[in-house]
N, C-alpha and C positions, 0 to 999 in steps of 0.2 A: 859741489855747490860753491858758487862764488860768494865770498864774504865782503862786507863793507865796514868801514870804520864806524864806531859808535857815534850816533847823532846824525848820520846820513839819512836822507829821505828816499824812500822807495818811490813815492809818488808826490808830486807837487803841482798845483795849478794856481794861476793868478788871473783874476778878472775873466774867468771862463764864461762865455755866453753862447747860447744856442737858441734859435727860434725856429718855429715851423709854421708853414702856411696851412690854413684851413679855410673852409667855406665862410667862416666867421672872421677871417682876417689872420693876423699873425698871433701866435701863441708863444710866450716865452717859457722855455723848459728849464734853462739854466741861466741865471742872471748874476754875473760878476762873482763867480764862485772861487774862493780861495780855500784850497784843500791841501793839507799836509798829512802824509801817511809815513810814520817812521819805519825804518828798516828793522825787520824782525818782529815776531809776535802777531797777534790777531787784532785787526782794526775794524770796528763796527762802523758801517756807513748807513746811517739811519735817517728816515724821513717818511712822511705820509705818502700814500700813493699819489703819483703825479708831482712829486717834489723835485724830480730831476736826477734821481740816483742812477737809473738805467741809462739815461742819456749821457750822463757824465762818464759812466763806464765805457759806453760805446765810443765816445770821443777818445778816451785814453787808448783804446785798442785800435784806433784808426778805422773803425767801422763807419763812422760819420765824422764830418768836419765841423769844428766850432766856427761861429761867426767871428769871434774875436777872443783874445786872451792867449795865455801860454800854458803849456803842459810839459812836464818832464817825467820820465821814468828812469830811475837810477842816474839822475843828473843829465840825461840825454833828452834834448828837445824832441817832442813828438807832435805831429806825425812825421816831421822831416827826417828824423833819425830812427824811426821805428824799426826798420830792418836790422839795425845794430843791436837792439835790445829785445826784440820780440821772442827770440829763442830763450830768454830768461823769464818769460811770462806764460802762465797757463791760466785759462779762463773758462768758466761755464756761465754763459750769458743767456742762453736759451736751452730748451729741452734737447739733449744730445740725440743723435741718430746712430743707432747700431742695427746690425742685421739680426732680426729676432730669432731666426732659426739657427744661427751660429752660437757657439759657446762664448763665454766671456773671454777666455784665452784667445780664441781665434779672432774675435773682434779686435782685441788689442794688438794681436800680431799683425793684422792687416793695417791698422792705424800706424803702428810703429814703422812698418815698411814705407808707408806713404809720407811720413814726416821725417824719416831718416834717423829714428831712434834705434839704439842697439837692441837686437832681439832679446838679450839678457834682461832688459828693463821690464819686460812683461811680467815675469815671475816676481820681480821685486815689487812692482806697484800693486800687484794683486795681494801680496802679503801685507803691504803698507795699509791697504784699506780693508783688510780682514776678509778677503774673498778667495784666498788660496784654496780653501776646502771646497769651494763651489765653482772653481774655474772651468770645469768641464761641462757644467750645466748650461743649457741654452739660455740666451738672454730673455726670451719670452717667459721663462719660468721664474724670473727674478721678481721679488717684491719691489715696490717703489723705492724703498730705502736702499736696497741692493743695487738698483739701477742707478741711483744717484751716486752711490759709492763707486760704481764702475766708471761713471763720468769723471769723478775725481781722479780715479786711477789713470784715465786717459790723459788728464792734464799733467800728471806726474811723469809721463814717459820720458820727457826730456829733462827731468830733474830741475824744474824751474825754481828761481829764487822768489818770484812773486806769483801768488795764486789769487785770482779774482773770482768770487762766487756771488752771483746775483740771485738772491732769494733761494738758497740751496735746500731749504727744508719745506718749501711749498708742497702741500698735499701729503706730507708724510705723517704717519701715526707717531705717538710718543716714543716708541722704540726706535723708529727710523730717525727721528729728530736727535735722539741721544747718540746714535751711531755717527751721524754727521758732525754733531758737536764735538764728540770725542776725537774724531779724525782731524778737525780743524785745530783743536787745542794741541794735539800731538805735533802737527805740522808747524804750528807757531813755536812750540817749545824746542823744535829742532833747528830753529834759526831762520826758517822761511817767513816771508811776509804774506799774511793772509788778509785780503780785503773782502769782507763779507757784507753784502747789502741784505738787510732783513727787516721785517716788521715785527718779529717775535722778540720783544724786548727782554723778556726774562731769559731767553736762550742766549741772546747777545751778552747780557750782563754776566752770565756764567762763563763765557768763553773769551770775551774780548779784553785786551789789555788797554786799548785806547779806542775812542770813538769820535766820530764827527756827526753832528746832527744838522740836517738842512731842511729848509722849508721854502717853497716857491723858488727853488734854484739858488738860494743864498745860504751861506754858512750861518747857523744860529749859535752853535757851541762846539768846542773841540777840546780834547784833552784826555787824560787818563780817567778811566771809569771811576776809580776810587775818589779822585779829586772832584769830578763832577757831582757824584752822589754825596760825597762828604761835605761839599759846599752848602748842602742843605741838611745839616745833621739832624734836625728835627723839623720835618715839613709842617707838621701841625700836631696839636694835642687834642685827643678825644676826652671830653669832660662829661661825666655823669653827675647829675644833681637832681634833687626832687622837683624843684621849681625851675624848669628850664627857661621860661620867658623872663622871670625875674633875674636869673643869673645872666642871661643874655644882655639885659639892660645894664647891669653892673659892669660887665666887661666892656661893653661898648662905651660907657661913660668914662672908662679908664683908657679909652682910645686903643683898645685891642681889636684885632680883626677876628671877631667871634661870629659864627654862623650857626643857626639851628639846623641840625640834620636829624630828623626823627625825634627820638627820645634823648638825644645827646647834643652837645655843642662841639664844634670843631673850631679850635683857636689856633691861628697862624702867627708866626713871627714872634714867639715868646722865647727869650733867652733862657729863662729858668721857669719851668712849669710850676714850681712852688709859689711863684707870684700869683698864679691863678687861685690857688688854695687860700692864700692870705687875703686877697681881695674879696672873695666870696664869703669867707668866714667872718670878715669884719661886718658884713651885712646880714649875718645870721643864716647864710646859705652854706651848707656843708657838702663837700664833694664826696661822692661814693665810688667814683671811678675816675682815674687820671692815667691815660695811656698815650705816651708819645707815639706818633705815627712817623716812623723814620722814612726818609726818602729812599727811593730806589731809582734805577735807570728809567723805568717806565714813567714814574711820576715827573721826573725831570723832563723827559721827552714830551709828555702831554702838556706840561706847562709851557714849554718853549714853542710847541707847534699848535697851540690853541688857535683855532680859526684858520688854519692852513688847509685850504680846499684842494681837491684833486685837479690835475691838469686835464687838458681837453684833446691833445693831439698825440697820436701814437707815432713814434719814429719808424723808419723803414727797417726791413728785416736785415739781419747781419749774419756773421759767422763766428765760430769759436776761434779764439786766438790760439795759434799753435796747432790747429787741425785744418783739414781740408773739407770738413763735413758742413754742408749747408744745413741750417737749422730753422725751425719754426720759432716765431717770436714769443717771448714771455716777459713778464715783469711790467714795471710802470715806466713813466717818463723819468 
C-alpha cells in the first residue's frame, strides 16, 4: 500500500458544481462544494437525500463531469489525470453485479483476471472481509450483509489506498450493519482512506474519524467528529418542575431559550445548568429533574440540515471504479 505524508489530502474539491436538466428546467445537484478528506481513517460524507453526495462521488470517479470547479485525488487533478490514480481507488457506488450461480471465490477470480489483480489477492480479500469460510458457497446463498462484504472484497483486489462506499448499509439488518461497520473501521485503522456516504448517523459516529456535512450541494460543516459534537457540549437541558407554565415564564423572562415539551421544559444555550435551578428556586419553583441532553452527531446533523429538502433529478447510470462491471443505479443525488 502506498503511504502519504501526514496532513496530505486523499480528496479535495473546490467550487465544485453540477446541474441536471429536467422537464422543469435545470436542477442544481452540487453548488460550489469545497470538500477535504484527509489521508487515512474513515471520513463520513453526510447529507439529506438529494443533497449531492452521490453526484459528488460520481464526479470524483469520472463517471460524470462537473460543470465547473476542481477536484483532486492524492494531489492529482481529476478527471484529467484519473488514469494515473484510479488504480489506487476502489468504490461501491451502485449494487454490484456477480454471477449468482458461481461461488464467491470464483466470482472474485473472474474479476481479478479482468482487472489485472494477482490471483493470490482473492484469498487475501476473502479473509479480510470475513468470508474465507464461505468462499465456496454460491453467491445466491449469501445474505445481504455477506453480499455487501463480497462487494467490498472486490474493491480490495488491487489493494487500493482510497475506498469510496455510497450508502453501504442500505437494506441491511443490524447484524449486517455491524459487519460492514467493523470492516470499515479495520480498513481505516490499517491506514487506508475510507469515504463513506450514509444517512445512518449513529453508525457513522461509531466508525468515522472525520466528517463533512452537506446540504443542497454546499458544505455545511467539516472536521473531526469529536470536535463537531464537542462544540455543543450540552445541546439542551431537560427540566422537570411541578408548574411547567410558570417555570416557562420565569426562564423566558431571564432571556433563556426555554420551550415546553409535554410535562417538561427544554432549555437551550445554558453554560451552567445550575443557573436554571437558582432562577426557578428564587420564584418558589423547585426542580425535580435536571438532565443535560448531550449533543451527538445526529443532533448536529439535524440542526445543520433543517429545511434541506430532497433533490429532483437523478443522475445517469455509472460503473464501479476499478471494475468492468456495469451496475444498476442506487443512492441519492
